[in-house]
Backbone bond lengths (Angstrom), bond angles and torsions (degrees), N, CA, C in turn:
res aa  C-N    CA-C-N  psi(-1)  N-CA   C-N-CA  omega(-1)  CA-C   N-CA-C  phi
1 M - - - 1.457 - - 1.521 109.08 -
2 S 1.326 115.93 123.08 1.460 121.75 177.20 1.521 108.62 -120.23
3 L 1.316 116.37 120.59 1.453 121.58 -173.90 1.527 110.81 -117.89
4 N 1.335 115.68 152.66 1.463 121.75 171.12 1.524 108.12 -93.11
5 I 1.319 115.71 118.94 1.462 122.72 -173.76 1.521 109.63 -113.97
6 A 1.319 117.17 123.46 1.459 121.49 174.49 1.526 109.28 -98.04
7 L 1.320 115.57 126.73 1.460 121.37 176.01 1.520 108.64 -101.92
8 Q 1.312 115.83 110.14 1.465 121.60 172.60 1.524 104.89 -88.16
9 M 1.315 116.78 103.66 1.459 119.96 -168.24 1.524 110.98 -149.93
10 D 1.327 115.36 172.51 1.453 120.68 172.45 1.527 108.60 -66.08
11 P 1.326 118.86 159.12 1.472 120.44 -177.64 1.531 111.12 -52.22
12 P 1.331 118.17 133.27 1.470 120.26 -176.86 1.522 113.65 -54.91
13 E 1.330 116.36 -33.42 1.468 118.57 -179.29 1.524 112.60 -68.77
14 S 1.335 117.46 -16.59 1.466 120.17 -176.44 1.520 113.30 -88.45
15 I 1.333 118.64 -11.00 1.464 120.00 -174.75 1.531 111.23 -87.68
16 D 1.313 115.87 155.35 1.459 122.78 176.56 1.526 107.63 -97.52
17 P 1.327 118.86 109.93 1.468 120.27 -175.43 1.525 113.94 -65.29
18 D 1.320 117.24 -15.59 1.470 120.14 178.97 1.524 112.87 -87.71
19 K 1.337 117.07 -10.02 1.458 120.35 -177.22 1.522 113.57 -129.83
20 D 1.321 117.60 -25.15 1.453 121.35 -168.39 1.528 112.09 -72.24
21 S 1.330 115.90 133.40 1.467 120.70 -179.95 1.518 112.24 -77.47
22 T 1.340 117.92 -34.81 1.453 120.27 177.48 1.525 110.84 -60.95
23 F 1.321 116.80 -35.14 1.463 121.72 179.61 1.529 110.73 -59.53
24 V 1.329 117.78 -48.40 1.469 119.00 -178.04 1.530 111.29 -74.85
25 L 1.331 117.72 -28.25 1.465 119.08 171.90 1.527 110.41 -62.53
26 G 1.347 116.18 -40.67 1.457 120.19 177.86 1.517 112.55 -66.22
27 L 1.333 116.62 -42.20 1.465 120.14 177.96 1.521 111.12 -60.65
28 E 1.325 116.74 -42.20 1.465 120.21 179.59 1.520 110.92 -65.34
29 A 1.332 117.18 -39.00 1.467 120.46 177.54 1.528 110.46 -61.48
30 Q 1.331 116.72 -45.06 1.461 120.87 178.56 1.523 111.42 -62.39
31 K 1.327 117.01 -39.95 1.461 122.05 178.72 1.523 110.89 -58.55
32 R 1.336 116.35 -31.72 1.459 121.59 -179.01 1.530 112.88 -87.53
33 G 1.328 116.19 1.84 1.458 119.93 177.04 1.512 114.63 92.30
34 H 1.333 117.77 9.40 1.458 120.29 179.17 1.535 110.11 -83.94
35 T 1.329 115.63 155.91 1.465 122.27 178.86 1.518 109.55 -107.19
36 L 1.326 116.06 132.27 1.465 121.66 -176.03 1.525 111.23 -100.33
37 F 1.337 113.84 146.24 1.467 122.51 171.62 1.525 107.41 -134.11
38 Y 1.318 115.10 149.44 1.473 121.21 179.32 1.522 110.22 -116.48
39 Y 1.345 115.70 140.95 1.464 119.65 167.25 1.526 109.53 -147.97
40 S 1.314 114.64 155.82 1.458 122.54 176.71 1.526 109.31 -103.42
41 T 1.312 116.45 144.30 1.463 120.05 178.22 1.528 111.40 -63.22
42 E 1.328 116.63 -20.94 1.466 119.99 178.52 1.520 111.72 -63.27
43 T 1.338 117.54 -21.85 1.469 120.49 -177.35 1.527 112.37 -99.28
44 M 1.336 117.96 1.82 1.465 120.51 -177.69 1.525 111.48 -73.44
45 S 1.337 115.26 144.22 1.458 120.30 173.89 1.520 108.89 -145.10
46 L 1.334 115.69 149.63 1.461 122.51 177.96 1.520 107.87 -122.77
47 K 1.327 116.37 119.09 1.454 120.92 -179.66 1.526 109.12 -140.33
48 N 1.326 115.48 122.43 1.465 121.22 179.37 1.527 111.86 53.13
49 G 1.308 115.45 39.65 1.455 120.50 176.76 1.513 115.28 82.05
50 V 1.334 117.80 0.40 1.465 122.17 -178.63 1.528 109.29 -107.69
51 V 1.346 115.68 127.24 1.468 121.10 179.77 1.526 108.46 -102.88
52 K 1.315 115.18 123.35 1.461 120.55 178.33 1.531 109.76 -122.62
53 A 1.340 114.32 160.04 1.457 121.04 174.73 1.517 108.06 -153.35
54 S 1.318 115.64 159.09 1.454 121.15 176.33 1.520 108.45 -82.14
55 C 1.332 117.24 110.98 1.463 122.95 -171.32 1.531 110.64 -116.98
56 A 1.336 115.24 147.88 1.466 120.34 178.55 1.522 109.67 -137.60
57 P 1.353 117.65 139.33 1.474 119.73 173.99 1.523 110.40 -57.90
58 L 1.327 115.56 136.06 1.463 122.56 -174.52 1.520 109.21 -128.93
59 E 1.317 116.27 139.11 1.465 120.80 171.56 1.520 109.03 -131.42
60 F 1.322 116.74 129.31 1.455 121.19 174.10 1.528 109.18 -90.48
61 I 1.329 115.75 143.35 1.464 122.26 -176.87 1.522 108.08 -135.17
62 R 1.318 116.97 133.64 1.466 121.07 178.64 1.536 108.16 -102.41
63 N 1.327 116.29 88.39 1.458 120.15 171.56 1.525 109.21 -150.78
64 K 1.318 116.60 173.71 1.461 120.81 -171.59 1.528 113.37 -75.84
65 D 1.329 117.34 -19.19 1.456 120.11 -174.13 1.525 113.40 -90.20
66 T 1.321 116.66 -40.55 1.462 119.97 -177.86 1.515 108.59 -152.70
67 H 1.338 116.14 155.28 1.462 118.07 179.73 1.521 112.62 -117.59
68 F 1.348 117.52 4.45 1.467 118.64 177.59 1.523 110.53 -163.99
69 T 1.328 114.69 159.68 1.468 122.04 166.31 1.519 106.96 -128.49
70 L 1.308 116.25 145.36 1.456 122.28 -176.94 1.519 108.17 -133.90
71 Q 1.328 117.04 127.95 1.455 121.31 179.91 1.537 110.39 -95.21
72 S 1.312 116.81 -164.26 1.460 121.46 -172.62 1.532 111.59 -71.59
73 F 1.318 114.92 146.65 1.462 121.70 178.15 1.527 110.51 -85.57
74 E 1.331 114.44 146.55 1.459 121.00 177.39 1.527 108.34 -147.98
75 E 1.323 117.01 134.92 1.460 119.81 178.00 1.529 109.24 -63.74
76 T 1.334 115.71 127.46 1.459 120.90 -170.61 1.522 110.53 -135.01
77 D 1.317 116.53 136.69 1.461 122.44 171.03 1.527 107.42 -68.64
78 L 1.326 117.61 122.37 1.462 120.57 -173.78 1.527 112.81 -66.95
79 T 1.333 117.76 -17.27 1.465 118.36 176.47 1.524 111.67 -73.37
80 N 1.341 117.77 -6.01 1.462 120.31 175.58 1.521 112.16 -73.94
81 F 1.340 116.73 -13.97 1.457 119.65 -179.77 1.523 110.33 -91.00
82 D 1.332 115.00 151.74 1.463 119.71 176.57 1.523 110.53 -78.49
83 I 1.342 116.25 -44.00 1.462 121.68 -178.98 1.525 108.74 -134.84
84 I 1.324 116.14 137.99 1.470 122.48 173.48 1.520 107.37 -118.83
85 L 1.327 116.31 124.14 1.454 121.13 177.80 1.519 109.77 -104.27
86 M 1.334 116.89 121.36 1.462 121.68 175.27 1.531 107.78 -84.06
87 R 1.331 116.12 102.66 1.469 119.99 -174.33 1.525 112.38 -126.54
88 N 1.320 118.09 17.48 1.457 118.99 -179.43 1.526 110.87 -94.91
89 D 1.334 115.66 149.31 1.454 120.70 174.52 1.518 109.07 -74.88
90 F 1.329 116.43 137.73 1.464 121.53 178.70 1.516 108.26 -135.26
91 N 1.313 116.44 114.66 1.453 120.77 179.99 1.526 112.28 -102.86
92 D 1.324 117.13 -1.08 1.454 122.58 178.95 1.525 108.17 -112.21
93 P 1.346 118.48 104.92 1.468 120.08 -175.44 1.516 113.41 -62.06
94 L 1.325 118.51 -31.42 1.466 120.20 178.94 1.525 110.69 -67.12
95 A 1.324 116.73 -44.03 1.462 120.18 178.39 1.527 110.43 -65.94
96 Y 1.319 116.79 -38.49 1.464 120.04 179.34 1.526 110.62 -64.18
97 N 1.323 116.29 -44.29 1.463 119.48 179.20 1.523 111.32 -60.86
98 A 1.343 116.80 -42.86 1.465 120.12 179.90 1.526 110.49 -61.08
99 M 1.349 116.80 -42.36 1.460 120.77 -179.42 1.528 110.97 -63.82
100 T 1.324 117.72 -41.47 1.473 119.24 -179.48 1.527 111.40 -69.21
101 H 1.326 117.53 -33.72 1.468 119.85 175.31 1.530 110.36 -63.28
102 M 1.316 117.15 -37.96 1.465 120.09 176.57 1.527 110.57 -64.04
103 L 1.329 116.37 -43.70 1.461 119.64 -178.12 1.527 112.29 -69.27
104 D 1.334 117.69 -20.10 1.472 119.63 174.43 1.530 111.30 -57.42
105 H 1.336 116.97 -27.20 1.464 120.65 179.58 1.529 112.30 -74.50
106 V 1.324 116.63 -11.35 1.463 121.18 -174.01 1.526 111.84 -98.89
107 T 1.327 116.65 -21.53 1.465 120.53 -165.56 1.528 114.65 -68.95
108 Q 1.332 118.80 -16.07 1.456 119.18 177.25 1.527 111.58 -67.96
109 K 1.326 116.95 -27.48 1.470 120.10 -177.43 1.523 112.58 -112.27
110 A 1.327 117.18 -45.03 1.465 120.20 -178.80 1.529 109.38 -101.01
111 L 1.332 115.78 150.88 1.459 121.27 175.80 1.524 108.08 -88.51
112 V 1.330 117.31 114.46 1.457 122.03 179.02 1.522 108.06 -102.61
113 L 1.333 115.88 128.72 1.462 121.34 -176.62 1.518 110.11 -129.15
114 N 1.343 114.87 135.94 1.442 125.35 -13.48 1.532 109.91 -65.52
115 D 1.347 117.09 164.84 1.449 120.63 -178.96 1.528 110.56 -52.70
116 P 1.340 118.91 128.48 1.471 119.96 -174.49 1.522 113.93 -63.49
117 T 1.335 117.79 -37.79 1.468 119.09 177.08 1.514 110.49 -67.98
118 G 1.323 116.65 -46.34 1.462 120.55 179.86 1.511 112.54 -60.88
119 T 1.339 116.11 -38.62 1.460 120.26 179.64 1.524 111.44 -70.72
120 R 1.323 116.00 -43.31 1.469 120.86 -179.64 1.525 110.93 -59.93
121 E 1.332 116.34 -37.85 1.460 120.76 -176.00 1.531 113.19 -90.60
122 A 1.331 116.22 11.62 1.460 119.92 179.70 1.525 110.90 -132.58
123 P 1.354 117.91 62.20 1.467 118.86 175.79 1.524 111.01 -55.16
124 E 1.323 116.08 146.60 1.458 122.17 -171.73 1.528 114.23 -47.39
125 K 1.323 116.14 -43.52 1.459 119.56 -172.86 1.532 112.80 -94.46
126 M 1.337 117.73 -1.84 1.465 120.68 -176.67 1.520 113.53 -101.77
127 L 1.336 117.95 -37.14 1.465 119.40 -173.76 1.525 111.64 -58.66
128 I 1.317 117.26 -38.66 1.464 119.65 -177.50 1.526 111.89 -67.82
129 T 1.346 118.63 -17.44 1.464 119.68 178.73 1.524 111.87 -67.59
130 H 1.328 117.67 -14.28 1.466 121.12 174.53 1.531 111.48 -78.81
131 F 1.337 115.73 -5.81 1.460 121.85 178.82 1.530 108.59 -130.60
132 P 1.339 117.73 67.20 1.464 120.29 -172.52 1.521 113.81 -60.38
133 D 1.337 117.89 -24.71 1.463 119.72 178.88 1.525 112.08 -72.74
134 L 1.339 117.69 -15.59 1.460 121.31 -179.92 1.521 112.80 -97.42
135 A 1.330 116.94 -9.16 1.461 122.12 -175.66 1.524 110.50 -110.52
136 P 1.331 117.83 156.94 1.461 119.48 172.05 1.524 109.54 -65.68
137 P 1.339 118.73 158.63 1.474 120.08 175.72 1.531 109.88 -50.44
138 T 1.327 116.14 125.30 1.463 121.58 -169.06 1.520 111.21 -137.24
139 V 1.328 115.72 141.30 1.462 122.45 169.39 1.519 107.18 -128.79
140 I 1.324 117.22 133.34 1.462 121.88 173.78 1.520 106.91 -112.16
141 T 1.331 116.25 115.68 1.464 119.96 -168.75 1.520 110.97 -166.39
142 R 1.334 115.66 162.72 1.464 122.85 164.55 1.527 110.13 -116.59
143 N 1.315 115.67 16.11 1.462 121.49 -177.97 1.526 109.06 -98.75
144 L 1.324 116.58 115.81 1.458 120.90 -176.71 1.528 111.43 -62.84
145 N 1.317 117.99 -34.38 1.470 120.28 179.58 1.526 111.37 -63.07
146 D 1.342 116.64 -38.59 1.463 119.59 177.05 1.531 110.91 -63.05
147 I 1.323 115.61 -38.35 1.461 119.91 179.67 1.529 110.09 -67.20
148 R 1.329 116.38 -41.02 1.470 119.67 179.34 1.536 111.01 -65.04
149 E 1.331 117.22 -34.86 1.462 120.14 177.21 1.523 110.67 -63.46
150 L 1.342 116.61 -42.07 1.463 119.60 177.40 1.525 110.72 -65.61
151 Q 1.327 116.01 -34.86 1.463 120.51 179.17 1.531 111.15 -65.39
152 K 1.335 117.19 -33.85 1.461 120.28 176.94 1.529 111.45 -65.19
153 E 1.345 116.02 -35.39 1.462 120.39 -179.85 1.525 111.91 -78.10
154 H 1.341 116.07 -38.01 1.459 121.75 -175.97 1.527 106.77 -134.40
155 S 1.291 117.00 105.42 1.466 120.94 -167.29 1.529 113.38 -61.24
156 E 1.312 118.22 -27.04 1.462 120.49 179.66 1.518 109.70 -110.64
157 L 1.331 115.96 134.48 1.458 121.75 -175.75 1.526 111.56 -129.09
158 I 1.325 114.45 156.06 1.464 122.54 165.55 1.528 106.85 -113.13
159 I 1.339 116.46 130.68 1.465 122.05 177.39 1.520 108.22 -121.37
160 K 1.338 115.77 133.00 1.464 120.07 179.81 1.522 109.29 -151.40
161 P 1.341 117.79 154.26 1.470 120.24 178.23 1.521 110.61 -69.96
162 L 1.321 116.16 147.45 1.454 121.57 -176.67 1.526 112.11 -58.36
163 N 1.322 117.27 -37.94 1.466 120.76 -177.76 1.521 112.20 -109.35
164 G 1.321 116.59 27.31 1.454 119.98 177.84 1.517 111.60 -71.81
165 F 1.325 115.87 167.82 1.464 120.99 -177.52 1.520 109.32 -155.74
166 G 1.326 115.86 157.91 1.462 121.04 171.87 1.513 115.04 62.00
167 G 1.327 118.44 20.78 1.455 120.43 178.79 1.514 114.89 80.66
168 L 1.341 117.85 7.52 1.461 120.88 -178.00 1.528 111.05 -78.80
169 D 1.314 116.42 141.07 1.470 124.35 174.87 1.531 112.66 57.92
170 I 1.329 116.58 38.50 1.463 122.19 172.96 1.528 107.76 -103.92
171 Y 1.343 116.33 128.04 1.466 120.14 -174.61 1.520 110.59 -127.29
172 H 1.326 113.74 137.48 1.454 122.43 177.06 1.524 108.21 -100.72
173 I 1.326 116.44 113.82 1.465 121.33 177.35 1.536 107.38 -96.96
174 K 1.302 115.85 113.28 1.462 120.67 -175.40 1.519 111.07 -87.53
175 A 1.318 115.49 165.72 1.464 121.06 178.40 1.529 109.52 -58.28
176 G 1.336 116.40 131.49 1.462 120.71 179.46 1.508 114.44 76.67
177 D 1.330 117.37 4.41 1.461 121.36 -179.32 1.527 109.37 -71.97
178 D 1.336 116.98 130.29 1.465 121.69 -179.29 1.528 112.62 -92.92
179 N 1.341 116.98 7.36 1.467 119.53 -172.93 1.520 114.10 -93.95
180 L 1.329 118.65 4.69 1.457 119.56 -177.39 1.524 111.49 -56.89
181 Q 1.322 117.42 -47.72 1.465 120.60 -179.59 1.520 111.07 -59.49
182 A 1.336 117.30 -43.75 1.467 121.13 -178.46 1.526 110.84 -65.81
183 V 1.332 116.89 -42.97 1.464 120.73 178.39 1.527 110.00 -63.74
184 F 1.326 116.38 -43.76 1.463 120.96 179.25 1.533 110.45 -60.29
185 D 1.328 117.72 -46.13 1.466 121.50 -179.37 1.532 110.79 -61.60
186 M 1.327 116.01 -41.64 1.459 119.74 -178.99 1.529 110.88 -65.61
187 L 1.340 117.44 -45.58 1.453 120.91 178.95 1.531 111.26 -62.30
188 C 1.326 116.46 -35.67 1.468 119.87 177.28 1.521 111.64 -64.07
189 R 1.336 115.97 -35.07 1.464 119.24 178.34 1.533 111.21 -71.76
190 L 1.323 116.83 -34.54 1.466 121.35 -173.23 1.522 113.99 -88.00
191 H 1.333 117.10 -26.85 1.462 120.25 -170.69 1.529 110.23 -135.07
192 S 1.314 115.28 137.69 1.467 120.23 -178.92 1.520 112.58 -93.10
193 E 1.337 117.85 -14.36 1.455 120.60 -176.27 1.535 110.73 -88.91
194 P 1.325 117.45 170.92 1.472 119.59 174.46 1.526 111.09 -64.28
195 F 1.322 115.37 166.86 1.455 121.73 178.89 1.522 109.58 -108.06
196 V 1.322 115.42 150.70 1.462 121.65 173.36 1.521 107.22 -96.18
197 V 1.318 115.58 120.90 1.463 120.86 -179.54 1.524 106.89 -120.31
198 Q 1.336 116.05 122.94 1.459 120.68 -175.61 1.525 110.82 -131.94
199 K 1.305 114.26 153.59 1.454 119.64 170.58 1.523 108.95 -58.50
200 Y 1.324 116.00 132.38 1.460 120.66 176.56 1.525 109.49 -67.90
201 L 1.324 116.05 130.71 1.460 121.74 179.69 1.531 108.57 -104.99
202 P 1.323 118.09 110.34 1.470 119.94 -177.19 1.526 113.55 -62.01
203 E 1.332 117.38 -16.49 1.464 120.28 178.08 1.524 112.41 -62.05
204 I 1.350 116.67 -15.48 1.457 119.57 179.81 1.530 111.19 -61.82
205 K 1.322 116.85 -23.01 1.470 119.31 179.17 1.523 111.11 -60.84
206 A 1.333 116.41 -29.63 1.465 120.91 176.16 1.522 111.88 -90.09
207 G 1.332 116.53 -1.67 1.455 121.01 176.84 1.512 113.48 108.88
208 D 1.329 115.49 162.64 1.455 120.70 169.73 1.520 108.31 -106.13
209 K 1.316 116.29 178.14 1.460 120.18 -174.40 1.520 109.40 -134.87
210 R 1.322 116.00 132.43 1.460 122.24 171.91 1.525 107.23 -100.05
211 I 1.326 116.35 117.73 1.458 122.55 179.23 1.514 108.83 -107.35
212 I 1.317 116.75 126.20 1.459 122.44 175.95 1.524 107.89 -85.10
213 V 1.335 115.34 122.08 1.465 121.82 -175.74 1.527 108.80 -120.31
214 V 1.320 116.35 126.93 1.457 122.34 -178.56 1.530 108.53 -122.49
215 E 1.322 116.26 120.30 1.468 122.47 -175.64 1.531 110.84 49.17
216 G 1.324 114.74 41.27 1.454 120.96 176.35 1.509 115.41 82.60
217 E 1.334 118.63 -2.07 1.457 121.96 -177.08 1.536 110.34 -106.05
218 P 1.333 118.75 131.14 1.469 120.81 177.47 1.527 110.90 -71.49
219 I 1.319 116.75 128.50 1.465 121.65 -175.34 1.530 111.58 -106.49
220 G 1.306 117.01 -41.23 1.455 121.63 -178.49 1.509 109.54 -165.59
221 A 1.336 116.65 168.69 1.470 120.25 -177.26 1.519 110.30 -150.67
222 V 1.332 114.35 152.84 1.455 121.39 172.88 1.530 107.79 -131.78
223 S 1.320 116.11 134.56 1.467 120.90 175.18 1.521 109.29 -87.62
224 R 1.334 114.74 148.74 1.461 120.80 178.37 1.523 107.52 -125.99
225 I 1.319 116.05 116.11 1.455 122.33 -173.32 1.521 109.54 -99.06
226 P 1.348 118.12 125.14 1.470 119.40 -178.91 1.522 111.72 -73.13
227 P 1.330 117.54 152.95 1.463 120.46 173.20 1.529 110.25 -63.69
228 D 1.314 116.95 159.65 1.469 121.00 177.11 1.520 110.52 -54.88
229 G 1.336 115.47 133.11 1.455 120.77 177.67 1.504 114.56 80.94
230 E 1.337 117.69 5.06 1.466 121.80 -178.68 1.520 110.78 -108.26
231 S 1.342 116.24 151.20 1.458 122.06 173.08 1.523 111.21 -107.62
232 R 1.326 116.24 5.19 1.458 120.96 -179.82 1.524 109.20 -115.02
233 A 1.345 115.00 129.54 1.459 119.47 -178.55 1.520 112.53 -103.48
234 N 1.329 118.13 -0.59 1.465 121.25 -177.42 1.525 110.55 -52.70
235 L 1.336 116.15 134.87 1.462 119.92 178.54 1.515 110.93 -61.88
236 A 1.350 116.98 -28.80 1.464 121.19 -178.22 1.523 112.51 -68.08
237 V 1.337 117.63 -18.71 1.470 120.07 -179.39 1.522 111.21 -116.25
238 G 1.327 116.39 24.32 1.461 119.51 172.46 1.509 115.92 104.94
239 G 1.337 118.65 3.43 1.450 120.58 175.94 1.524 110.95 -65.77
240 T 1.330 115.55 156.29 1.459 121.64 -178.13 1.521 110.07 -113.01
241 A 1.333 117.24 132.14 1.457 121.08 179.26 1.519 110.94 -77.55
242 A 1.340 115.99 145.33 1.460 121.88 179.33 1.527 108.82 -151.39
243 I 1.317 116.26 171.09 1.466 120.94 179.88 1.520 109.78 -59.68
244 G 1.318 116.17 135.36 1.461 121.53 176.20 1.516 110.31 -119.81
245 K 1.313 117.36 117.24 1.456 121.59 178.69 1.531 109.29 -99.43
246 I 1.322 116.42 135.46 1.458 121.85 -177.99 1.528 109.07 -84.04
247 T 1.330 116.05 122.77 1.457 121.46 -177.14 1.533 110.90 -89.17
248 Q 1.336 116.19 168.84 1.455 120.06 176.52 1.523 110.73 -64.45
249 R 1.331 117.27 -37.68 1.461 120.79 176.40 1.526 110.41 -57.81
250 E 1.328 116.76 -43.08 1.461 120.36 -179.19 1.530 111.85 -69.31
251 R 1.317 117.19 -32.93 1.475 119.98 174.68 1.527 110.07 -66.84
252 D 1.328 116.47 -38.23 1.467 120.03 177.39 1.525 110.70 -65.45
253 I 1.343 116.18 -39.51 1.464 120.58 177.29 1.529 110.10 -59.69
254 C 1.329 116.72 -47.39 1.466 120.62 -179.39 1.523 110.91 -61.91
255 A 1.333 116.86 -38.16 1.473 120.38 179.34 1.528 110.77 -62.12
256 K 1.339 117.34 -37.55 1.465 121.08 178.47 1.526 111.67 -71.45
257 L 1.316 116.13 -36.08 1.465 120.12 -178.28 1.527 112.72 -79.81
258 K 1.311 117.71 -24.23 1.468 122.65 -170.63 1.526 114.11 -51.32
259 P 1.338 120.50 -51.62 1.468 118.88 -178.01 1.525 113.02 -58.87
260 E 1.339 116.95 -39.25 1.466 119.84 -179.13 1.521 111.33 -70.11
261 L 1.323 117.55 -40.24 1.464 120.61 178.87 1.525 110.83 -63.01
262 I 1.320 116.21 -44.09 1.466 120.01 -179.54 1.530 110.34 -65.93
263 K 1.338 116.94 -42.16 1.459 121.00 -179.62 1.522 111.54 -60.31
264 R 1.320 117.11 -36.38 1.465 121.72 -178.27 1.535 112.98 -85.11
265 G 1.320 117.84 -2.97 1.456 120.48 -178.65 1.514 113.11 74.61
266 L 1.347 116.74 26.73 1.463 121.73 -179.86 1.526 107.97 -94.69
267 V 1.322 114.98 82.85 1.467 121.57 -172.16 1.523 111.41 -70.69
268 F 1.324 116.77 -39.48 1.466 122.49 -172.72 1.526 107.59 -130.94
269 V 1.331 116.34 110.92 1.462 120.85 179.93 1.524 109.92 -131.82
270 G 1.319 114.93 163.73 1.455 121.48 173.12 1.520 109.72 -116.02
271 L 1.327 117.08 123.62 1.466 121.39 174.62 1.514 108.93 -94.01
272 D 1.328 116.59 134.44 1.456 121.47 172.16 1.527 108.06 -104.45
273 V 1.333 115.22 121.93 1.458 121.49 -173.12 1.517 109.65 -124.70
274 I 1.345 115.18 134.31 1.469 121.69 170.83 1.519 106.64 -122.92
275 G 1.324 116.02 121.35 1.465 118.83 -177.50 1.520 110.25 60.86
276 D 1.323 115.81 -122.09 1.466 121.35 -178.96 1.522 113.12 -99.90
277 Y 1.338 117.96 10.59 1.459 119.92 -170.58 1.526 113.08 -125.72
278 V 1.327 115.52 144.92 1.464 122.34 173.90 1.523 107.95 -88.03
279 T 1.316 116.68 127.64 1.464 120.66 177.78 1.524 111.48 -100.01
280 E 1.340 117.92 -29.28 1.462 120.90 179.18 1.527 109.66 -150.62
281 I 1.335 115.17 153.13 1.459 122.88 170.10 1.519 106.66 -123.25
282 N 1.323 117.24 114.45 1.468 121.41 -174.41 1.521 110.21 -101.95
283 P 1.362 117.94 108.52 1.457 120.77 178.11 1.531 114.05 -100.83
284 K 1.338 117.73 -2.56 1.466 119.66 -170.17 1.519 112.15 -79.08
285 S 1.300 117.96 -67.66 1.474 120.46 178.87 1.524 107.98 -147.95
286 P 1.341 116.20 71.59 1.473 119.88 -175.24 1.531 111.70 -57.80
287 T 1.321 114.41 145.69 1.463 121.27 -179.28 1.526 109.66 -122.71
288 G 1.327 115.29 179.46 1.461 121.07 176.45 1.519 114.19 110.96
289 L 1.349 117.88 -2.30 1.464 119.95 -174.35 1.527 112.61 -62.73
290 Q 1.321 116.95 -43.15 1.466 118.79 -177.29 1.534 111.62 -71.71
291 H 1.322 117.24 -33.04 1.465 119.25 176.36 1.526 110.69 -64.63
292 I 1.331 116.25 -40.94 1.467 120.08 179.90 1.525 110.37 -63.96
293 Y 1.327 116.76 -42.07 1.469 119.55 178.55 1.525 110.43 -65.14
294 K 1.326 117.34 -40.63 1.460 121.08 -178.55 1.519 111.52 -60.23
295 F 1.346 117.36 -41.94 1.461 120.44 -174.83 1.529 113.87 -88.70
296 Q 1.346 117.04 -29.02 1.461 118.55 -172.48 1.518 114.80 -130.23
297 G 1.320 117.26 -5.19 1.453 119.17 178.19 1.512 114.29 72.96
298 I 1.337 116.98 16.59 1.463 121.54 179.64 1.525 108.58 -91.69
299 K 1.329 116.48 122.37 1.457 121.02 177.06 1.526 108.78 -93.31
300 C 1.316 115.77 85.87 1.467 120.18 -178.99 1.524 111.55 -58.36
301 E 1.326 116.59 -29.67 1.460 119.74 -177.30 1.529 112.03 -62.27
302 E 1.320 118.11 -25.93 1.465 120.00 177.58 1.529 110.39 -67.86
303 A 1.333 116.69 -46.83 1.471 120.10 177.79 1.526 110.68 -64.69
304 I 1.328 116.61 -37.21 1.469 120.46 -179.97 1.525 110.11 -63.42
305 W 1.320 116.77 -46.37 1.471 118.78 -179.30 1.523 112.19 -70.92
306 N 1.322 118.14 -31.15 1.467 119.31 172.66 1.530 110.06 -58.32
307 A 1.339 115.47 -42.56 1.464 120.06 179.96 1.526 111.30 -69.66
308 F 1.334 116.89 -42.23 1.461 120.34 179.24 1.532 110.49 -59.67
309 E 1.325 116.10 -47.19 1.466 119.83 -178.44 1.525 111.51 -65.36
310 A 1.331 116.22 -37.94 1.470 119.40 177.56 1.523 110.62 -64.13
311 R 1.320 117.53 -41.45 1.468 121.21 176.98 1.540 110.54 -62.36
312 Y 1.326 115.81 -39.64 1.464 119.53 179.34 1.530 110.44 -63.67
313 E 1.322 116.48 -44.93 1.463 120.61 179.90 1.528 110.99 -62.71
314 E 1.320 117.14 -38.87 1.473 120.92 178.16 1.532 110.01 -64.41
315 K 1.329 115.98 -44.03 1.469 119.78 179.59 1.519 110.85 -63.46
316 K 1.326 115.54 -43.01 1.458 120.77 -179.84 1.538 110.92 -62.19
317 A 1.359 116.05 -39.44 1.453 120.61 -178.81 1.524 111.78 -67.15
318 R 1.340 116.58 -30.02 1.460 120.95 -179.06 1.522 112.84 -81.04
319 A 1.333 116.20 -19.08 1.479 120.60 -174.35 1.539 111.10 -67.92
């Protein structure tokens, strides 16, 4: 089976081939005989129900001199591709929603992964709220009184913006801390959406865990250890990657989430776990594949492409 694969991603020259997950997904696709194309969401257009973008043949290369080649761009109807992978970072939820609405016009012919409707309706910090027994005690609100009520129940809190990313604007309110009002006022100035307020989990001192989940099954994991004195383990803010072992509790969590993930078309997601609780479910462009291979020799991209190809065959059979 040889498929035409469109990668909706950040510019190839901007990625780090030693860390980037899209890079190894592309290499695995090429290994299987698939042909890659690149396009940027900046070039997308929707006219009379047809979605087009400026696309160019792309090849990833693992060597010291270069990590890709890119040929000429040509405006292309996105339904000409067999599979479209949404792998670009999006920090603007309004722009992301608009892009997924455009891709909804493509899904009758091309397989878009993860499903654009399912992804749009499953923001990282919201999907887990449908499973309150799997999440730490959580309130999503812009009401300071609601936050103070949670503080009475759990003296230490984590506060973060609903659409935050990369560890930015995450605050640890400690017991007896008088800064809650100041932090709340600042977040209100910076962010228009509600805030996620959760019980602080002291297990974060030992790190959080990113689990790669494919069709509801845990495939591999990487631990992220925060720097001394930090409550954030994100690699983008100085966290250190380490071996992540999947526990029985985490397998049970995945088993509970599996039917919902499959129903929403979320084939490949990243779970963020602290202690016994899921803090986020990332369906947009999960990362961590190269770290997992480095520490444990697990090629998550093989399981991911097995699932992608199976989904394609199912779609083709239904057509």
